[in-house]
TORTISE-761289 format. One record per residue: residue in one letter; x, y, z of N, C-alpha, C in turn. Coordinates in steps of 0.001 Angstrom, whole numbers, plus 500000, padded with zeros to 6 digits. Layout:
BEGIN
AXYZXYZXYZ/...
This chain:
BEGIN
M921617149634146464921847148197146353920588147498145967/V920685146417145173919565145599144835919447144468145832/I918371144357146538918171143401147582917051142440147118/G917355141132147150916390140126146744915820139334147899/V914478139060147840913819138295148884913073137162148220/P913649136010148059912940134885147486911977134236148410/K910957133508147841910085132758148638910791131551149184/E910550131251150501911205130080151125910659128811150535/I911553127818150256911076126615149616911308125331150486/K911950125576151626912121124437152543910730123939153002/T910592122622153217909301122036153550908676122771154684/Q907349123183154528906616123811155564907225125021156151/E907992125759155373908583127001155794907802128232155183/N907097128887156016906236130001155536906680131348155976/R907911131453156637908366132784157055908890133528155853/I909154134826155988909773135540154907910765136500155607/A911811136914154840912941137567155482912729139082155661/L911838139692154946911483141122155159910003141351155247/T909582142145156174908229142589156277907993143810155417/P906733144220155112906582145489154453907218146690155083/F907266146679156466907962147723157171909393147809156760/G910108146751156687911561146812156236911750147200154864/V910901146776153935910930147117152575910707148685152402/E909725149225153103909507150628153031910782151405153464/H911418151031154515912620151730154972913695151632153930/L913859150514153365914939150335152342914714151121151096/T913514151068150597913131151797149390913318153300149616/R912919153806150798913061155164151113914534155607151128/L915364154691151432916847155009151390917409154884150017/G916564154522149082917086154545147652917399153196147142/H917207152125147914917610150754147470916386150137146709/R916736149141145957915745148418145162915532147075145752/V914273146765146042913921145489146712913059144658145771/L913547143436145417912811142463144604912260141371145497/L910954141119145331910285140151146157909633139115145316/E909843137830145541909145136847144811907637136746145074/H906889136541143987905397136453144093904963135519145124/N904058136054146049903516135280147164904513134906148165/G905676135576148237906661135222149200906227135347150680/G905369136367150926904944136611152301903527136083152610/A902861135377151652901472134936151857901343133976153013/G902358133166153264902269132168154409902270132774155726/C902703134027155856902680134735157176901820135897157185/G900925136067156216899920137055156253900238138352155485/F901347138370154754901683139598153922901438139298152466/L900635140170151841900288139965150439901226140792149544/D901333140388148253902160141133147314901791142580147337/E900503142904147401900043144307147401900617145099148535/D900746144402149766901344145073150912902768145573150605/Y903467144720149889904888145133149512904904146025148414/Q904047145935147392904093146894146305903723148293146730/Q902847148405147688902477149724148118903678150507148803/V904700149760149352905755150410149899907039150370149117/G906863149997147774908016150177146824908709148955146390/A908268147718146803908882146534146346908483146211144926/E909421145527144138909033145094142807908823143575142972/V907580143122142690907218141690142816907516141031141496/V908372139947141554908737139204140355908192137847140446/D908153137109139356907492135828139182908306134656139610/S909615134768139602910440133589139760911690133864140654/P912226132828141282913471133029142112914627133326141102/E914634132814139923915677133034138971915875134570138714/E914830135325138639914879136789138453915542137425139627/I915284136931140827915886137528142067917389137179142152/F917690135972141918919147135577142005919973136221140927/R919381136381139778920096136985138624920349138547138894/A919440139197139564919594140651139590920106141173140918/S920053140359141966920350140969143348921831140877143722/E922274141903144482923489141881145044923511141239146391/L922449141472147211922212140933148508920945140082148516/I921081138798148905919911137894149009919675137760150478/V918357138080150938918025137927152322916961136829152414/K917311135787153256916407134683153417916169134353154837/V915419133287155143915222132836156495915996131526156733/K915848130563155884916465129296156073917648129080155058/E918419128050155326919610127775154490919169127534152998/P919966127916152060919554127666150713919462126157150377/Q918427125859149604918256124479149114919046124293147863/P919300122999147409920173122780146262919795123593145031/S918503123718144761918101124490143580918431125934143690/E918509126413144939918848127884145149920358128045145067/I921151127083145539922616127160145483923046127180144020/A922282126479143140922593126422141725922410127796141098/M921687128648141696921434129987141123922323131068141716/V923048130756142813923917131713143475925071132125142563/Q925459133365142610926503133885141739927737134211142615/E928848134129142011930090134522142639930019135996143096/G930436136288144326930483137590144785929149138086145432/Q928072137293145199926787137643145768926896137465147256/V926046138228148010926022138106149466924663137479149839/M924680136448150672923478135919151256923493135989152726/F922393136480153279922222136688154702921017135916155183/T921308134847156005920151133908156405920716133010157496/Y919889132098157968920314131043158845920859129906157946/F922171129673158209922890128631157413923000127311158248/H923448127426159492923702126221160299924649125232159508/F925702125768159009926630124963158160927160123791158906/A927474123929160230928227122895160991927338121564161051/A926126121645160666925254120450160763925302119688159413/E925899120296158349925755119614156988926976119966156162/R927865119001156019929091119231155205928782119551153725/E927840118863153131927533119050151717927103120451151451/L926208120994152274925781122407152191926897123319152310/T927774123111153337928951123935153522929872124011152304/E930250122834151766931123122805150671930570123404149368/N929249123055149170928665123534147990928459125037147899/F928115125554149078927990127044149120929354127712148993/R930275127185149751931658127768149676932152127837148267/D931830126793147498932398126700146147931652127572145126/T930564128148145531929987129219144619930811130507144581/G931565130766145549932333131975145588931507133148146227/A930253132851146688929449133837147273929792133999148773/T929315135111149313929598135438150724928374135032151562/A928702134216152588927625133747153481927749134425154871/I926794135214155185926755135809156529925548135104157284/A925933134401158334924881133573158991924253134280160124/Y922966134341160219922279134939161353922801134304162684/E922933132976162706923214132307163969924520132521164547/T925507133070163784926808133388164353927112134856164479/V926171135746164133926370137151164452926382137266165996/Q927418137912166466927658137875167898928137139182168412/T927514139739169472927903141009170068929156140865170977/S929668142025171387930903141969172207930699141283173546/N929449141292174011929184140628175316928791139154175112/G928926138645173903928642137204173680927216136878173313/E926341137804173178924971137584172828924874137313171350/L923772136459171007923553136152169582922187136752169209/P922243138084168802920988138773168668920035138285167575/L920546137603166580919704137098165460919294135663165683/L919879135035166606919397133647166972918413133728168126/M918534134795168928917717134901170132916198134875169828/P915658135589168879914204135659168783913659134252168351/M914370133539167499913868132221167145914164131213168172/S915151131406168960915340130527170172914246130673171173/E913750131910171318912653132124172179911411131418171731/V911122131461170371910031130809169812910171129295169970/A911327128801169558911607127327169558911563126731171032/G912032127484171956911958127020173376910536126874173843/R909734127887173539908307127788173933907586126678173208/M907908126578171879907288125549171058907636124130171456/A908869123971172038909335122677172437908408122041173475/I907904122889174435906997122395175404905636122151174842/Q905185123147174018903826123061173444903769121675172555/E904817121437171745904765120205170955905046118976171775/G905936119106172771906240117926173620905019117506174400/A904244118509174953903060118136175726902079117446174835/R902004117860173558901062117228172618901483115800172306/M902769115552172116903319114230171777903125113263172984/L903107113795174187902862112956175359901490112383175393/E900486112960174653899110112433174625899107111056173969/M898350110176174465898332108745174018897964108632172590/N897110109540172054896685109444170640897833109747169732/N898870110371170284900102110610169448901233109673169782/G900981108620170575901867107610170893902544107760172238/G902215108847172964902846109134174236902365108396175447/R902840108740176566902581107917177814901204108275178258/G900547109313177711899203109680178208899280110527179542/V900327111351179537900650112097180743900272113586180490/L899491114179181366899294115634181366900405116371182032/L900997117304181333902186117979181784902047118527183189/G900962119168183444900812119853184784900184119010185836/G899723117768185466898982116945186401897710117598186840/V897063117069187903895874117641188517895947117384190010/P895113118077190818895155117782192194895025116313192546/G896011115812193308896051114427193671896856113534192671/V897252114113191550898053113312190569899364114150190251/E900449113458190402901713114114190181901905114648188795/P902502115854188652902782116415187326903878115658186610/A903977115901185341905044115349184483906372115945184878/T907473115210184574908837115769184766909440116134183488/V909872117359183389910508117921182126911950118121182444/T912831117598181623914282117835181829914784118642180639/V915424119800180866915873120636179851917403120660179929/I918067120247178797919551120304178841920061121489178032/G920612122426178834921029123670178197920244124860178793/G920960125822179384920293126900180079920326128254179279/G920565128177178036920524129393177222919115129889176934/V918977130603175855917710131232175553916597130170175331/V916964129081174544916037127993174297915622127388175553/G916624126940176388916326126240177624915617127046178597/M915907128336178739915268129219179689913754129329179297/N913515129535178008912079129716177629911295128389177706/A911961127282177388911324125931177587910978125742179001/A911968125959179931911685125738181349910642126686181869/K910544127916181431909557128836181883908119128431181461/I908020127914180189906679127488179851906272126236180507/A907213125272180622906908123974181291906512124265182797/A907211125182183415906959125466184795905541126149184910/G905233127092183959903997127717183914902803126740183763/M903062125616183102902050124584182877901916123671184085/G902825123912185057902778123097186301903630121917186342/A904486121682185411905392120512185362906455120615186469/N907036119488186719908270119455187628909440119578186645/V910187120635186759911241120938185755912612120952186308/Y913533120300185524914952120336185829915663121036184614/I916532121961184939917286122636183807918710122490184073/L919500121977183113920915121662183323921798122507182492/D922962122890183035923939123662182286925322123420182887/V926363123759182188927736123696182718928232125069183175/D927494126085183059927913127407183407927303127710184780/I928117127725185843927565127970187177926931129292187316/E927494130357186731926916131701186815925498131712186179/R925378130964185004924159130936184376923148130230185244/L923546129126185889922638128408186829922210129260187969/R923089130074188510922732131027189608921670132005189093/Y921834132536187877920874133418187355919541132725187136/L919544131544186625918229130849186387917636130501187675/D918442130149188722917886129828190028917113131022190654/D917620132241190329917050133424190844915719133769190161/I915634133588188893914455134046188100913394132984187978/M913727131762188102912707130650187869911789130436189087/P910580129965188832909658129634189904910182128443190651/K909496128120191770909969127050192698909889125684192121/N909121125473191103909017124108190508910141123827189476/V911117124737189384912272124570188504913512124329189359/T914201123200189135915470122928189836916603123074188815/T917692123770189232918823123894188423919841122865188842/L920529122248187772921500121246188112922722121379187193/Y923893120995187738925052121083186828925008119854185844/S925241120119184626925096119102183625926332118199183458/D926138116941183703927213115939183474926494114612183208/P927235113656182601926612112377182263925901111656183386/V926481111672184590925907110960185748924525111581186083/T924417112910186131923218113579186455922151113320185388/I922560113367184128921615113060183037921094111652183181/R921919110677183471921495109277183552920535109188184770/E920795109831185799919898109829187020918499110373186719/L918476111342185842917184112040185573916346111306184552/L916986110572183559916254110028182500915117109076182861/P915310108208183895914254107283184125912940107950184619/R912972109114185165911804109790185607911364110993184738/T912067111091183604911771112209182677910746111772181718/D909627112574181648908565112336180651908871113111179310/L909410114312179473909746115133178315911149115649178484/L912053115358177492913378115813177528913545116825176405/V914042118031176679914266119030175674915802119249175549/G916275119023174295917676119347173979917876120745173623/A918555121578174349918699122968174136920142123417174150/V920996122615173647922433122892173745922899123658172491/L923763124682172721924287125453171628925748125729171827/V926582125363170798928023125798170743928019126675169475/V928362127945169574928118128913168480928864128430167280/G928119128232166146928664127866164856929179126479164751/A929239125765165806929828124373165832928716123296166004/K929130122069165850928163120979165972927892120840167470/A926646120517167759926262120257169143926885118982169655/P927298118928170942927820117743171529926718116690171751/K927006115404171665926040114395171884925994114037173381/L925106114648174112924994114518175561924109113324175964/V923168112949175149922304111812175366922649110764174307/T923295109678174736923707108695173787922636107653173589/R922866106808172589921860105781172217921591104847173376/D922619104469174100922457103480175249921631104123176377/M921659105527176460920892106189177545919390106098177330/L918942105924176064917525105738175846916824104617176594/Q917709103549176855917120102441177593916714102843178971/L917193103998179465916836104433180807915424105113180833/M914981105543179659913750106266179572912524105436179468/Q911404105892179938910195105052179889909589105042178460/K908982103939178101908341103903176797907238104994176687/G907169105598175552906179106667175406906583108003175935/S907851108115176440908357109393176842908827110163175539/V909056111414175587909284112252174444910589113009174530/I911335113067173405912484113953173250912202115021172183/V912375116282172541912343117358171584913758117941171431/D914416117702170355915857118121170274915839119478169441/V915802120559170104915857121840169404917220122101168752/A918263121418169272919659121521168713919849120811167420/V918727120271166866918824119497165574919449120346164457/D919267121715164462919817122549163418921333122497163428/Q921904122226164598923348122147164662923797120649164917/G923008119695164451923369118335164465922750117539165601/G922115118267166543921414117646167718922283117180168860/C921763117294170076922506116906171237922130115507171718/V921232114844170994920810113466171255921312112598170090/E922053111564170415922687110785169384921729110176168428/T920553109865168835919574109230167956918715110228167163/C919079111493167299918344112571166582918685112559165088/R917716112914164310917878113226162864916793114175162477/P917040115142161526916097116108161181914784115549160636/T913700116188161143912397115780160637911709117111160147/T910507116955159591909738118058159067908377118237159824/H907674119295159554906386119533160130905378118576159599/E905601118094158345904620117103157798904832115726158405/D906022115372158779906340114094159449907315114328160584/P906808114861161688907714115431162730908418114415163668/T907901113173163767908414112278164795908821110934164280/F909696110353165018909979108891164811910344108292166165/I910321107013166265910479106285167539911728105498167520/V912552105601168617913695104758168764913576104147170216/D913655102818170309913587102144171577912352102631172440/G911213102873171746910000103218172462909951104641172833/V910920105482172467910938106864172888910640107726171669/I909655108624171769909271109468170658910231110596170484/H910764110764169235911739111856168928911011112866168024/Y911010114106168548910485115291167687911687116146167401/C912047116165166097913283116788165735913106117626164475/V912110118466164552911838119327163339912828120462163330/S913480120589162180914645121483162108914280123016161867/N912987123260161678912562124663161531911289124848162314/M911382124596163600910167124625164472909445125948164418/P910116127134164472909391128393164373908536128556163052/G908935127819162047908123127899160822906707127511160966/A906338126863162013904924126475162289904052127698162741/V904791128687163224904080129918163638904679131116162896/P904507131173161534905157132069160745904886133550160967/N903674133821161377903355135222161593904187135803162757/T904098135085163856904836135436165084906336135455164739/S906811134349164143908209134165163929908808135242162969/T908022135544161900908626136539160924908752137888161574/R907730138324162311907815139608162980908955139582164007/A909097138616164774910153138538165806911549138572165127/L911748137766164069913022137641163391913384138967162725/T912459139517161928912803140698161223913005141994162076/N912401141965163299912724143049164233914203143125164554/S914816141947164592916257141882164944917159141931163682/T916742141339162584917600141281161397917668142590160642/Y916495143342160614916493144524159744917620145534159864/P918008145893161158919088146824161283920384146379160554/Y920661145041160601921816144517159936921655144589158412/V920492144309157940920235144345156485920431145809156031/E919962146748156779920128148100156330921583148507156342/K922338148017157385923708148293157450924470147803156249/I924168146575155867924861146025154592924493146726153414/A923186147086153294922715147822152127923419149233152028/R923548149862153133924152151214153116925601151189152848/Q926374150337153450927746150332153476928459149294152544/G927665148297152059928230147207151398928689146188152477/A928703144913152051928950143825153076930325143973153708/E931397144151152910932711144153153387932952145322154406/Q932530146508154008932699147701154925931837147565156109/A930650147010156044929757146748157187930366145850158165/M931045144816157710931672143901158635932921144453159273/L933617145309158554934801145938159114934419146979160173/N933267147550159968932742148604160925932083148014162112/D931538146769161949930741146173163019931185144731163239/H931923144465164213932510143185164420931474142113164769/S930290142499165239929280141537165536928856140933164210/L928793141728163175928495141217161813929591140433161210/L930817140798161580931998140045161121932015138591161665/F931546138407162897931379137082163442930390136281162625/G929467136888161952928518136164161118929114135631159849/L930275136107159402930831135696158115931272134251158189/N930710133422157371931046131960157428931741131471156169/T931536132059155002932305131799153722932526133125153093/Y933699133249152453934080134403151682935165134018150680/Q934947134389149429935953134112148418936445132658148405/R935439131695148555935693130329148534936554129791149752/H936495130583150839937201130171152075936145129997153161/I936451129123154095935652129010155347936205129971156336/T935391130883156761935859131956157607935255131982159062/H934634130897159371934197130641160828934873129376161342/R935598129556162465936376128439162988935544127302163350/G934399127449164010933507126327164391933031125470163198/V932792126177162090932294125449160883933431124574160296/A934626125259160208935829124552159660936210123326160554/E936131123480161824936513122392162764935559121270162674/A934229121600162399933211120579162350933495119500161304/F934242119903160265934480118953159098935982118822158812/G936895119390159602938297119300159372938660120100158113/L937974121103157821938335121967156684939210123102157046/E939865123644156046940798124764156339940006126059156774/Y940483126694157801939900127913158251940830129128157937/V940181130158157429940936131348157103940388132494157933/E941256133237158604940856134368159427940254135435158521/P938957135809158827938213136682157886938888138038157652/L939571138606158757940098139969158509941307139921157573/S941989138730157441943111138667156495942596138714155058/L941322138402154826940728138538153507940143139861153248/L939396140429154275938692141650154108939585142886154036/S940726142776154756941632143988154808942732143858153835/
């Protein structure tokens, strides 16, 4: 199979979808790997590193899209990339379709196959390709939130962990999944007073067992959120509904309850955000202010630490890339239903229920098309 790895072109996105390690394995198996010039430079991998293990370095994305059967990326295709996609081609990347109707419809209409990292799901409900970036994003949420709380960045001038004789900051994390757990762990390690909210009682029991004493678990509901907001210095949105739009759990009117200079980091922005006033931002211009509250809503947070993120991501994605390359996309999905859950568009149909429901589009059961 011919596998193409274009350079990421989303703003401030320096990750790459395959490391030299992955390329070496694929070329040893007899596959051909095309890599765009300087595709890995942003995360420390040079063209020579790839060429030494069998990659063919090409000068333009057009060459990759024209020749490849499988396109492996990190972030959703941008408009210029969608224009190059061919019918029947397979793209394997983070799509986050439910957050953007135009992207969904435009990619569907290419006739290409979209397998989304974020909806690949194992039989026990885990999201193996979302997990590594969720770990990074959860930890970064506290790192960035603490920085935004500094007065020179417009914040309240609060030190997250406080000092002896001065109360620490209060961090509220909505969502107890991988993002929320990592955010709470880092915030607690920095000495903050942490609340983590979820609607899954069993998950709360688990978090209560593993978290340090400065983390309190609470059942998530509007009343509890409203009670916490007046004393929250840093709010982290960490809500995930697989493949679907995130619910708006913090509404515009709730912002009035927060103190001026407090900070919101909405990690759920990739799926539309769980804060009503959220809108996607970039690393170049990461924040905006609504009602005196700083919003940090960067939609590719792990892109700021591309070396760590690329290694963590490709450790998880490579086995699936190899499976698709060995068996072909259709057969790989029939043989591995976790990969089948990742199928979002196929033959101009929407094949993920959450994506279809987000926009009121027709959903087609994927097995009815594949078999």
